[in-house]
N, C-alpha and C positions, 0 to 999 in steps of 0.2 A: 504494500500500500504506500502511496506517495513515493514512488520510485525516484531515486536521484539520477539525473542525467548530468554527466561530467563531460567537459570538452575543452579543447584549446583552439582558440580562434586567432588567426593572423590579422592583426590590426596595426596600423601605423608602423609597419616594418618589423614587428616582433610579436611573439606569441602571448596571448592573454588567456589565463586559465579561468574557467567559470563553472558554476554548478546551477542547476535549476530543479525544482520539484514542486508538486502540487498543481492545482488548477484554480481558475478564477481570476480576480483582479490582480494584476502584476504588482509586486512589491520588491524593489531592488535594495539590497542591503550592502552598504559601502563601509568598509572597515576603517579603523583608526590607523594613524601613522606609526604606531608601535606594535602593530599586529598584522594579521592577514585575515582572510575570510573565515577562518576557524573561530574568530572571536564571537561570531554570531551563532555558535552551535546551539545554545539554549533556545533562541528564537527560531532557528532553523527547524528544530523539532516541534516546538510549541505551536507554530503558525502554519505548518504544512497542510493542515486540513482546511485552512481558511482562505489561502491565497496562492497565487502562482509566485513562488519565491525564486529570486535570482540573487546569487552572491558571486563575487569574483575577487581575485587577487589584483590589487593595484600594481602598476609598474614598479618593479624593484622589491616586491613582496611575494612570499609564497612561491607559486609556480609561474609567475608572470615576469617576463624579461624586459629590460630596458632596450629600446631600439638604438641603432647607430645613426641617430638623426634627431630632428626636432619632433616633439610630441606634446599633446595636451591630454591631461587625465580625463577631462570631461568628454573628449571625443571618443574615448574608449566606451563610455556609457552609451553614447549614440550608436556606435558600431555594434555593440552587444545587443542593444534593443532591436536594431535593424535585422541582425542575424536571427534573432529569436522571434521576429514578427510581432514585436510589441510596439504599438503606436504611442501609448502613453502609460506611465506607471507612477506609483507612489514611490518616493525615494526616502530611505532612512540612512543617515550617515552620522558617524561619530568622529569628533575631532577633525583630523585631516579628511576623513570621509565626508564630513559635513561641508568642508570647503569644496570638495569635488561636486557634491550635490547642489550647493548654492551656485557654483559656476555654471553647471549644466542648466539649472533653472533660469539663469539669466540669458544664456545663449539659445536655449531651446525651450522657452516657456510653454509652448503648446504640447510638449511631451511630458509635462509634470502634472500629476493629479494632486499631490500634496507633498510637503516636506516634513520629516520628523528628524530633528537635528539634536544630537547629543553633544553638548558643549563644543559647538563647531569652531574650527579654525577658519578664519576668513581672510582671503587674500587682501593685502593692503592695510590690514588693521594694525594699530600701534603695537609695538613689541616692548614689553616691560623690561626693566633691568634684570628682574628675576629670571625671565626666560632667556635673555641675552647671556647671562652668566652660565646658565645651564648649557646653552648651545656651544659656548666656548669650551667648557669642560668636556663636553661630548666630543668635539672636534679634536681636542688634545689627546683624548684617549684613543680615538680612531687613528690618528696620525702615529701614535706610538704602537699601534697594532694590538691594543688591549680591547678586543671585541667583547670579552666577558665583562670587563669593567664598564664599557660603554652601555651594554645592555642592562647591567645592574643599575647604572645611573638613571637610565630611562625608567626603570621600574620604580625606583625610589622617588623620582620626580613626578612622573605621570600617574602611577598607580597608588603609591602611598600618599603623596601630596605633602603639603607643608606642615600639617599639624597632626599627622598620624605616624606612629612608629610601624616598622615592618610587621611586628607582632599583632598589630591591630587589623591587618588585612588578611583575607583568606589566602593561605599559602599556595593553594592550587591556582588561584588567579595570578598571583605574582609569578609563579613558575611558568604558566602558560604565556604570559606576556614576555617574559625573559626569553623563552624558547623562540617565539615568533620574531621578536625584535633582533635577537642574535642571528637568526637565519637571514634576515633582511640585510644585515651588514655584510654578508658574504655574496650577495647578488652582484655580479660584475657590471660595471658601468662603462659602456663603450666610449671611446674617445670623442666620437662625434655626437654623443647624446646631449640634448639640450631641452629644456622645458619651455613650452609656450604658455604664458600666463595671460589672463584677461587684462586688457588695457582700455579704459581705466579699470582698476581692480574692483572686486565685488564689494569691498567695504564702502566704496564711493557710490555704489549703485544699488544698495539694499532697498531703496525706495522703488526700484523697478521690479522687485520680486512680486509676482502676482499669485503664486501658489499659496494655498492655505498652509500656514507654517506653525509648528510647535517646536519650541526649544526647551530641552531638558538639561538641567545642570545639577551637580552635586555640591553641597555647601562645604565639603572638605577638599575641594579642588583649589588650584592656585587662584587667589583673589583677582589678579589682573585678567586671567583667562575668563573667569566668571563674569567680570565686568564687561568684556567684549560681547558676551552673549546678552547681557542686559541691554547694552546699547543697541545691538542688532534687533532686539525685540521692539524697541521704540521706533526703529527706522523701517521695518517691514510692516506694511499695512495689515492690521488685523492679527499680527503674530501674537502667540501666547507663550508665556514663560512658566515653567514648572520647576521648582527647586526640591530636590530630594535630600533629606537630612542624613548626615553621617555617611555620605558616600562621596567617592572621589571622581576622577576623570573618566574611568572606565565604568560608567554607570550601567551600561547594558550587561556587563559581566558580573558586577557586584549585586545587582538587583534583577536577575534574569526573569523571574516570574512576574514581578511587578511591571517591568518594562514590556514584556510580551503582552500582558493584558492591556496596557496603555496603548501600545502600538496597534493592537488589533482594533481597539475602540476608535483610535484616531483615523485609521484607514477607512473604517466604516462611517466616519463622519460624526462620531460622538465625542 
């Protein structure tokens, strides 16, 4: 029942891995930048009876490769939808996945039925000193070849957050994110690879978003990152913000049942 179809699609000059299951209204799940499509495992099982689910590995994560040329993350969403015969879909994205979903909604608004965004990263948004310091430490570890250290840094920053100790977070979640992020660090980047970004960026165009939008954040996340979501809620017409208590950046993994129920209701228009 609800058999999973797996495939690899050649898009923008490189393979893109995807999975789909279920029937009905399409719901595309876009993972965070410290994970791959496996971060949606709980929702993948919980929602299979309700929707036509699609999840995929973004470029540089899981089983999807970087191309030796210019590419745009949002164009992969379009290519995948076209391949699967999907005219329009609900999009759920967390962190960097939220950024991809927002970019897609700005470029192809007619293809988006609604947006469910977990603490979205937004192109062009201000970067706080806290995040800049993290990025610098990560780069130093990667340049030193310490991939384990860089993956652990990501877990402590993005999963634990600023006010929780590692012991306060489910060790299975910490390990899952470590494993996914560690693997992403080993994906080769061809010399000619370059990213195509929206210009002007999404942060300057949030007023153009027409899709029904829900933004979900955890109050244990980095304050500056939560602040960006609050600002986005005021700029996207009709957007709603929901705050989950005692949860961090990976809200869908920390509150799997709660998020699955809320996502189901949101897609149904409730």
